[in-house]
VOPAGU-2260 file (C-alpha; in pm, 1 decimal, decimal comma):
REM VOPAGU-2260
SITE   aa  ch    i         X         Y         Z
SITE  MET   A    0      -4,8      -8,5       3,4
SITE  PRO   A    1     232,9     272,8    -118,6
SITE  ARG   A    2       4,5     560,9     -50,2
SITE  VAL   A    3     -36,8     451,4     307,3
SITE  SER   A    4     332,4     324,8     396,1
SITE  GLY   A    5     509,0     586,2     159,6
SITE  VAL   A    6     706,5     286,0      36,3
SITE  GLU   A    7     705,4     232,6    -350,3
SITE  PRO   A    8     733,6    -129,6    -478,1
SITE  ALA   A    9    1059,4    -225,3    -634,9
SITE  LYS   A   10     881,4    -376,3    -940,1
SITE  GLU   A   11     701,2    -176,6   -1230,0
SITE  PHE   A   12     363,4    -294,5   -1095,6
SITE  ALA   A   13     235,3    -288,8    -755,3
SITE  HIS   A   14     -14,8    -550,7    -828,4
SITE  LEU   A   15     -30,8    -815,4   -1094,0
SITE  MET   A   16    -359,8    -680,9   -1240,6
SITE  GLU   A   17    -163,4    -381,5   -1351,8
SITE  ALA   A   18       2,9    -588,3   -1622,9
SITE  LEU   A   19    -306,0    -583,3   -1830,7
SITE  ASP   A   20    -163,8    -712,5   -2170,9
SITE  ARG   A   21      91,9    -958,8   -2276,0
SITE  GLU   A   22     380,6    -717,4   -2310,1
SITE  SER   A   23     361,4    -571,9   -1970,1
SITE  TYR   A   24     291,2    -928,5   -1831,1
SITE  GLU   A   25     616,2   -1054,1   -1995,4
SITE  ARG   A   26     822,5    -740,5   -1854,2
SITE  LEU   A   27     683,9    -839,3   -1506,7
SITE  VAL   A   28     801,7   -1184,9   -1532,0
SITE  LEU   A   29    1149,0   -1078,3   -1672,0
SITE  SER   A   30    1180,5    -833,8   -1380,4
SITE  LEU   A   31    1119,6   -1122,2   -1122,2
SITE  VAL   A   32    1366,4   -1372,4   -1280,1
SITE  THR   A   33    1630,8   -1104,0   -1329,1
SITE  SER   A   34    1592,2    -945,3   -1005,1
SITE  GLU   A   35    1864,5    -930,3    -744,8
SITE  LYS   A   36    1595,4   -1046,3    -482,7
SITE  ASN   A   37    1605,0   -1418,8    -393,3
SITE  ASP   A   38    1251,0   -1458,3    -285,9
SITE  ASN   A   39     900,3   -1370,9    -382,8
SITE  TYR   A   40     587,4   -1370,8    -177,1
SITE  PHE   A   41     234,5   -1496,7    -283,5
SITE  ASP   A   42     -86,8   -1492,8    -119,9
SITE  TYR   A   43    -117,3   -1849,9      10,9
SITE  PHE   A   44    -364,5   -2047,8    -185,3
SITE  ASP   A   45    -512,5   -2264,1      67,4
SITE  SER   A   46    -817,9   -2501,6      72,2
SITE  ARG   A   47   -1053,0   -2247,5     -33,7
SITE  LYS   A   48   -1257,5   -2288,3    -354,0
SITE  GLU   A   49   -1134,0   -2098,5    -663,2
SITE  GLU   A   50   -1480,7   -1990,0    -736,9
SITE  GLU   A   51   -1476,0   -1800,0    -391,1
SITE  LEU   A   52   -1156,0   -1629,9    -490,2
SITE  MET   A   53   -1113,1   -1309,0    -685,4
SITE  TYR   A   54   -1177,4   -1341,0   -1070,4
SITE  TYR   A   55    -809,1   -1283,6   -1150,0
SITE  TRP   A   56    -669,9   -1569,7    -948,5
SITE  GLY   A   57    -587,2   -1754,3   -1257,5
SITE  LEU   A   58    -330,8   -1502,7   -1326,8
SITE  TYR   A   59    -131,5   -1587,0   -1015,4
SITE  HIS   A   60    -147,1   -1946,8   -1131,6
SITE  MET   A   61      13,6   -1829,1   -1462,3
SITE  LEU   A   62     286,9   -1619,3   -1284,5
SITE  ARG   A   63     375,4   -1904,3   -1067,7
SITE  ARG   A   64     391,2   -2123,5   -1363,8
SITE  ASP   A   65     612,6   -1882,6   -1559,7
SITE  ILE   A   66     866,4   -1822,8   -1277,6
SITE  ASN   A   67     877,8   -2201,0   -1185,1
SITE  GLY   A   68    1238,5   -2318,1   -1263,0
SITE  HIS   A   69    1376,6   -1979,1   -1150,2
SITE  PHE   A   70    1206,2   -1995,5    -810,1
SITE  HIS   A   71    1038,9   -2278,7    -618,3
SITE  ILE   A   72     797,9   -2276,3    -332,4
SITE  ALA   A   73    1002,4   -2321,0     -21,9
SITE  ARG   A   74     733,6   -2287,4     257,0
SITE  VAL   A   75     453,8   -2107,0     360,8
SITE  ASP   A   76     496,5   -1822,9     631,8
SITE  ARG   A   77     206,2   -1641,1     799,0
SITE  GLY   A   78     -17,4   -1663,3     503,0
SITE  TRP   A   79     241,2   -1609,5     225,1
SITE  GLU   A   80     403,0   -1875,3      -3,2
SITE  VAL   A   81     764,7   -1786,8      -4,8
SITE  TRP   A   82     924,3   -1869,4    -335,5
SITE  GLU   A   83    1288,4   -1880,0    -336,0
SITE  ARG   A   84    1543,4   -1854,0    -625,2
SITE  THR   A   85    1647,6   -2178,4    -783,9
SITE  LYS   A   86    1891,4   -2018,7   -1026,8
SITE  LYS   A   87    1994,8   -1663,9   -1122,7
SITE  THR   A   88    1914,0   -1572,4   -1475,9
SITE  PRO   A   89    2137,8   -1319,8   -1637,8
SITE  PRO   A   90    1959,9   -1016,1   -1809,3
SITE  ASP   A   91    1944,2   -1030,1   -2180,5
């Protein structure tokens, strides 16, 4: 919540839904896999039914799929899936 915290996100998009077209989505994926950060946090997908979740939950599944191989889920911590880097991808 940048407006409340005064802290801007390190990524171009504060929220996945801001990457509304394929080009911006691909920039988001590239920024994650080439980042200096070694972990990423996702809302934990627990036993809730998908139809009870927000309409864009499929985007989070797609993002997990697209970073898999660069990151892996290491643990769940206080409601967050913690994905740790598997290998470093050099920038193009």
